[in-house]
N, C-alpha and C positions, 0 to 999 in steps of 0.2 A: 810374383806380383809385382814388388817396387821397379825389376827392370822392366816390366811392361810399361808401367807407368813413364818412367824415365824414357824409353822409347817412345814414347806415345809424343810425350812433351818435347823432345829433339826433333821428332818428323812435322810435329805443329809449327814449330817455330822455324825449320826450314823451309816450310811452305810460305808461311807469313814473309821471310826474307825473301824468298823467290818472286813474288806477288811483288812487294814493295821496291825490288830491283828493276823489272818489268815496267812499272809505272813511271820510277826515275828516269829509265832508257827512253820511253815514251816522250815523256817531259823533255828532256834533252833535244830529242829529234825534232820534235814540235818548235821547241825554241829556236833553231837551226833553220827550221822551213820556214818559219813565218815571215822572213824578209823575203822569201822568193815569191811571195804573191802579190800580184796585183792589188794596189791602194795600201799595201805595205808602206810604214815609215822607211827613210833611211836607217840602218843601223848607227851607233857610235862607230867611230873609227879612227885610228891614228895612222897615217901614212909618211915615211923619212924619204923626203928627196935626196936625189944625188949630192946636194951640197950639205947634207945634216938637218935641214930644217924639215919640222914637223908641221903635218896639218891634220885638219879633222875635221868631219861633218859641220862644224862649227863655221867653217870657212867657206861652205857654198853659200853665197847669197839666195835670199828667198825670190826665186825666179825658176824656171824650169832649167833641169840641168842634166847633162850626161854622165855617166860613171861607167867607165869600160874596165873592165877586168881582163887583163892582158899577160903575156909574156914579151918581153921585149925582144927576143929572138925569134918571134913567129911571125912569117911573111904576110896572113891575113890582118895582124894585129897593125904590123908596118903600113900594110896598104890603106887601112882605117884610118889612122894618123896623116898619112899623106892625103887621102883625100879631103880631109877636113880641113888640112893646111892649104889648099887650092882654093877651098870657099871660105879662105879664113875672114872674109869680109861679114858672112854671113854668120858666122861662129864667135864674132866680137863680142856679143851681148850674152853668150850660152856659156854659163860655167861647164868648165870640163875639168874631170877628174878621171886620171888612168891611176890604175892601182895594181902592181905586179905582186908577185909572191914574195918573202921576207930576203929569199936568195938570190933576187933577181937585182938587186940596188947596184950592184959591180958593172951592171947592163946597160942601166938608165941613160947615162950621157951617150953612148953610140946611140941608143933608140932614141935619144932628141934630136942628133944629129942629123942620123938617116932619112928621119920623116920631117925636119924642119918645123919642128912642133917648139921650137924657139920663138918662133913669128909668133905666136900664139902667148904672150905675158902671163894672161890670167891661167893658162893650163897648169894645173897641178899634176905631176907627174911622180910619182913615188912606191916605195916599197912598203907593203903591208908590215904594220908592226901589233894591229892587234888581233888579227885572225880573224877580218872582218870577208876576208875571202869565202871561207867555209860558210859564214851566214849567208853568203849572195850567189854564190858560186853553184851552178847545176852540174857542173864536169860532164858538159856535152861535146862542147866545141869553144874554141877561142876565136874571136877575143867574145866575151860576153858583154852586151852593151844594154846597159840599162837607163833609161828616161824616167827622168822624176819630176813631179808638178812644180810648181812654184810653192805649194807648202810641202815638198819633200816627200810625196807619197810616190809610189812607183806606178807609173803610168803605162810603161813598155819596156819589154825586155827582148833582145834578139841573141841568139847564140851562133858562131858564125859572121861569114863575111857580110858586110852592109853598107852602103853607101851613104855618104855626107848627105848627098839630096834626099836619101830615104828618112834620116834623122832628122832633117830639117822640116822633112814634110809632117813627120808624127810630131815634133815640138808644134807646129802653128796647128796643128789639129785638122791636117788636109790629106792624111793617110787613107789609104783603100782599104 
């Protein structure tokens, strides 16, 4: 009889633990997905530039901004950056942040040189130091380009190739 009661208690505790674990797992997934939704706020982040400076979301002025999740060795990512540089006059007033994975810091200087992003001194190009990529990236295609409003809420996101003109159109509100 005592064995049956002990077994019943063990099974009850196991099922309670299983339910709690599922709730925690769902909450973690929901937390990670919350920043991927339109109108979501930009999450807190920390990135390190190739020269060792750190930047965060607080360094983005209260203007419409573009955050690009990229790989410095990705051709599509380089093409986007080069296209932005071609239209640099139109992007001078738009905050630009390029965030690469943690282990991409050694490749940042080559990316900046190859794309000409040095011509946009306000652009912040760095390696993720806060795992923000997991909060934002949908793991579909690179680059992932997120456009935020002046209140830093997600207005638009795109996975894959996109042109500088399309981005300007989205920021101006004239996108189709």
